[in-house]
FITOR-790638 format. One line per 10 residues: number of its first residue (from 0); their letters; for each residue x, y, z of C-alpha. Coordinates in steps of 0.2 Angstrom, whole numbers. Example, Ala and Ser with C-alpha at 12.3 -4.5 7.8 and 13.67 -1.06 7.14 Angstrom:
! FITOR-790638
0) AS) 62/-22/39 ~ 68/-5/36
***
This chain:
! FITOR-790638
0) MGARRRFLGS) 130/130/101 ~ 132/117/87 ~ 149/125/82 ~ 155/123/100 ~ 152/104/99 ~ 161/102/83 ~ 177/109/91 ~ 176/98/106 ~ 193/89/107 ~ 200/99/93
10) KFTWRRRLLV) 217/107/94 ~ 212/123/86 ~ 216/139/96 ~ 201/150/101 ~ 207/162/87 ~ 206/148/74 ~ 189/143/81 ~ 182/161/79 ~ 190/162/62 ~ 181/146/56
20) GALGPRGTTS) 165/152/64 ~ 166/169/56 ~ 171/163/38 ~ 163/146/38 ~ 149/142/25 ~ 135/154/24 ~ 119/153/15 ~ 115/135/16 ~ 101/137/28 ~ 94/151/17
30) IVFGLLAFNA) 95/139/2 ~ 86/125/11 ~ 72/135/18 ~ 70/146/3 ~ 68/130/-8 ~ 56/122/4 ~ 45/138/4 ~ 47/139/-15 ~ 41/121/-17 ~ 27/123/-4
40) LPEGPYADTA) 19/139/-11 ~ 8/139/-26 ~ 16/145/-43 ~ 14/164/-43 ~ 21/179/-35 ~ 23/172/-18 ~ 34/158/-24 ~ 44/170/-34 ~ 46/182/-19 ~ 53/167/-9
50) LDAMTLTVLG) 65/163/-23 ~ 70/181/-25 ~ 73/183/-6 ~ 83/167/-5 ~ 94/173/-20 ~ 97/190/-13 ~ 101/183/4 ~ 114/171/-2 ~ 122/184/-14 ~ 122/197/-1
60) SVVLHGIGSL) 131/185/11 ~ 144/180/-2 ~ 148/198/-5 ~ 148/203/13 ~ 159/189/18 ~ 170/192/3 ~ 173/210/9 ~ 175/206/27 ~ 185/190/26 ~ 203/198/25
70) PIARLLADPV) 200/210/39 ~ 193/196/50 ~ 207/185/45 ~ 220/198/49 ~ 211/202/66 ~ 210/184/71 ~ 227/177/64 ~ 239/169/76 ~ 253/181/81 ~ 269/179/71
80) TKPGHSGGP) 285/179/79 ~ 301/186/70 ~ 313/173/64 ~ 327/170/78 ~ 315/177/91 ~ 310/164/104 ~ 295/173/109 ~ 301/177/127 ~ 304/194/134
***
């Protein structure tokens, strides 16, 4: 819902909105909550597990978004018309 409000009044097409939503920043929430958990837990295996889970989540997100970004961009790219073609029938 928050992403919808950010686009209110923008001139982005629905394709651009989907592209930004699909490829926008990822992992920031994982970092914030992971660090909150790490700092709240006593030093030891539980804190280390929270830090490991956060790191793996962010790295996995980076890898998956890196792999999927080109296909998603191609799928959601605005259609391109050929030079000299007005776009009509």
